[in-house]
N, C-alpha and C positions, 0 to 999 in steps of 0.2 A: 412370768410369761414375757417373751421378747416383743419388740416393736414390729410394726409393719414398715418395711423399707421398699421404696420403689425408685427405679431409675428411669428418668426420661432421657433416653440415649441421644435423641436428636429431635428437631422440631419440624422436620419436613413432613408434609402430609398433602396428598393429592386429592383428598375428598372435597376440599373447599367449602366446608360448612359456612354458612353466612355469618354465624356468631362465634366462629372458632376463637378461643382465647388467644391463640398465637397471632391472629390477624394476618397482616402481610408478611410476617416473618416465617410463615410456614411453606414458602415456595421451594427452597432448596437448601440443603446442608451439604457442604463439600465432603468428599470421600474421606479426606484426612481427618476431619472433625468426627466423622462417624467411627473411624477406626480408633481414634484417641479415646472417645467416650467408652467404647466397648472394652478397650484395654484397661482403662481406669477402673471400670466396674469389676473386671476379672481380678485385678490386683487386690482391690478392697475385699471382694468376696472370698478370696483365698485365705484371708485372715480371720474369717468369721469363726466364732466360738459358739457352741451350743448354748442356747438360752438368750443370745443377744438379739436375734431376729426370728420371729415366729413365721412371718409371711414375707416373701420376696416377690416383687413385681417388676414388670418391664412394660414401658410404653414408648412409642416413637416420639412425636409424630405418629407414623404408621409404618409398620415393618412389612406387612404381608401383601401389599398391593404394588409390587414391582420395585421396592426399594432395596431388595437384596440381590439385584441382578449382577452387581459387581462381584466377581469371584472372591476378592480379598475381604470385602465387607461381609459376604455371606459366610465365608469360612470362619471369620472372627465371631460373627453372631452365633453360629452353631457351636463354637467352642464355649461361648457363654451359656448356651442352652445345656450343653453337656456338663458344665460345672454346676449349674443349677440342679440338674438331675442328680448329680453326685451328692450335693448338699441335702437334697430331699431323701435320697436313699440312706444316707448316714444319720438322718435324724437331726441334722444341724439346723434345718428349717422344717416347718410343718406344712406349709402351703406355698403354692407358686401361682402367680397371676401373669397372664399375657393379655394385652389390649389388642383388639382387632376390629377394624371398621366393617369388613365383610361386604362392601358395596361394589367393588370393582374387581374384575379378573377372576381367576380360578382359585386363588388362595393356596396354591400348591406349596408355597413356602411355609404356610401355617401348618398344613398337614405334615410336611417334613419335620417341622419342629415338634409337633405332638408325638410323632412316631419315635422320637429320640427319648421320650420320657417313660419311665417304667411304672410309675404310680399315678395314673391319670385321675384317680379318684381324689387326689390331693391337689389337683390343678383347676384353677378357675379361668375360663375364657371371658374376658370383660369386653362387652360390645355396647353399642348405643342405638337408640331409636328415638326419633323426634317427630312430632306431628307436622312441623314445617322447618325448612332450612337445611336439612341433612340429605334427604333423598331428592336430588335435583331432577331426576327422571324416573319414569316407571320402571325402567330396567334396573336402576340402582336399588330400588326397594325390592324388586323381585330377586335380585342377586342376594341381597341380605336374607330374605326369607328362604331361598334355596340353600344357602350356606348353613343356616341354622338347622334346617331339616337334615342336611347331609352330615353335619357334625353329630347330631343326635343318633343317626344311623351308624356311623363309623366309630364313634367314640361315646358309647352310652354312659360310661362312667365319668366322663368329663362334666364338670359343673359349669353352668353359664349364669352370668348376671348381665342384665341390660339396664343401662343408665338412661334416664329420660330427664330433660330439663323442664322445670315447672315454668314454662313460658305462659304468657297471657293466652296464646292460642291453645296450648295444652289444657289450661284451666277451663277455657270455654268448652272444649270437647268433653272434658271430664264431667263438668256440671250438666251438660246436655246429654250425658250417657252415650256419647259417640265413641268413647274409648272405655272399655271394661278391663281393668287391670287383672282381675282374677282370670278372665278368659284369655287374656294375653299371656299370662304366665303358663297356663295350661297348654295353649296352642304351641308356644315356642319352647316349652320345657326350660324355663328360665326364672330366676328370681329378678326382682326389680329394685333399682335404687333411684330415687328421685332427688335431683340436685337443684339448687337455685341458679338463676341466670347470672352471668358475670360479664362485665365489659371486655371486649377484645383488647389486647394490649395496645394495638395501634389506634384505639378509640377511647383511651382512658380519660381524655380531657373532653370528650363529647358528653352532652346531656343524655339521659336515658331516652328522652323523647326524640332527640336527633337520631339515636341509634335505631329506635323503633321505625322511624321514617325511612332510614336507610335500608333496614331489613325488609320493609314492605309488609310486615305483620307485627302483631303485638308480641314482642319478645319479652320486654319487662312488663309485668302485669300491673293492673290497678289494685290498690290496697283492698277495696271492698270485695273484689272478685277473689283475691288471695284468701281473705278471711272466710268467704263462703266455701272455697276449696278445702281449707283446713277443717271446717266443721263437717263437711260431707265426707272427707277422707277419713277422719277419726271414726265416724259412725259406720262407714261402709267397710273399711279395711281392717279395723281392730286396733287395739292399744299397742300391740307389739310393732305393727307396721307404722303406726303414728310415731312411736318413740324413735324408730330408725329413719324417719323422714329427714332428709338432708343432714343426717348425723355424721359428724366427723369421726365417730368411732367405726364407721363403715368404710373409711378411706385411709390411705397411707398416712401414718404419723410423720414420716420423714420421706421427702422426695428429693432426689439429686437431679437437678436440672442442668441441661447443657444447651446454652443459647448459641446462636450463630454469631458469636463474638469471642475473639480470642481471650478477652479479659473476663468472660463470664462462663467459666467451664466448671462443671460439677458443683454448682451452687446449691446450698442446702435450703430447702423450703420445708417448714415444719407446721404442723397443725396440732392443736390441742382439742380435747373433748369439749372444752368450754368455748369453742369457736374463735380462737385467737390464732391468726396466721402470721408467720414471720418469714422473711426472705433474707438470707445471710449474704448480702452483697452491697455494693455501693449505691448511691442515689441516682445513678443513671437509669435505673429501672423504675417502674411504677411503684410508688411508696404504698405499703399496706398500713393504713391508719386504723385507729380504734374509734368506734362510735361512742357517744356518751355513756351507753350501757356497758361498754367494755368489750363488746364483740367486734370482730373485724368489720371494716366498712364495706367489704364485699357483700355483706348481708343487708345492705341498704338497697333493696332490689325493686322498690316500687317506682313506677314511672311518674306517679302523681303525688308522691308523699315521701318525706324524709323520715324513715323509720327502719326498724330492725325486724326482719322476718323471724329470726330466732326468738326474740322476745314475744312476738305475736303468736308463735307456735306454743310457747309456754303459757301465754295468757289464755288461749283457747283450751288448752289441756286442763286449766284450772277452773273452767266454767262448770 
């Protein structure tokens, strides 16, 4: 079985989530860089052989909230969509992923994209929902909800997944039964993936307490609360859901990243099922180090304790 390959074509996003991993680097990507990234992806994908890649995915930044207004960029992006559709039809890939925020605007470019694909039952629309920091206004939340309903109506065969960050605020709501994941999945006809919080790139040298203060809410959780969450989640959601909890097996094994830097284009980021991440570039970027347990240091997520959430997940599972 082939790997899951994802392209981050550019880093521009206008949603401005407080905790965006791109940080200040998400404001603008030049047109030339967007075209270059799309062209590089097309050239590479034209060489794909059956069995090399099982799942192909694309993430911006953000594509579908006004970032395809330039005719050249839109034309090139749709060429990439058509190539992906061809790869799907020929059985060279098995599934296709598109990331979409769904918070601003009409999303017409998303619908135009989906209309170009023949086998929508093999397509996943990946979106996100967070208890704080994502929906800055009531209108943004309502737009997300309306788009989810419209997508279900117009494309019933399209599969949807919603990512949520296990922030301290999310944990509080989950423990207090203010958010019911089973009802959420049913209401929005979506599966759910829960991921751990990560420092924004432009705050990599900040403490987690400083980041929480800047966010204005508990982004990085306290360890005792996280353990309580793990115990309740395992009992309430079941063993399969617990096994998939922030599992790297649910994410792309290989991600080609395009930074807003001429020297950092099509950089390869890899993940292993054992929670080891590597970034194939020079030291000008944030270094991904290993914890004493061997897992990546991005899993040191507690605001009040130096520890590994992956190890604690395994510890709770063994109780």
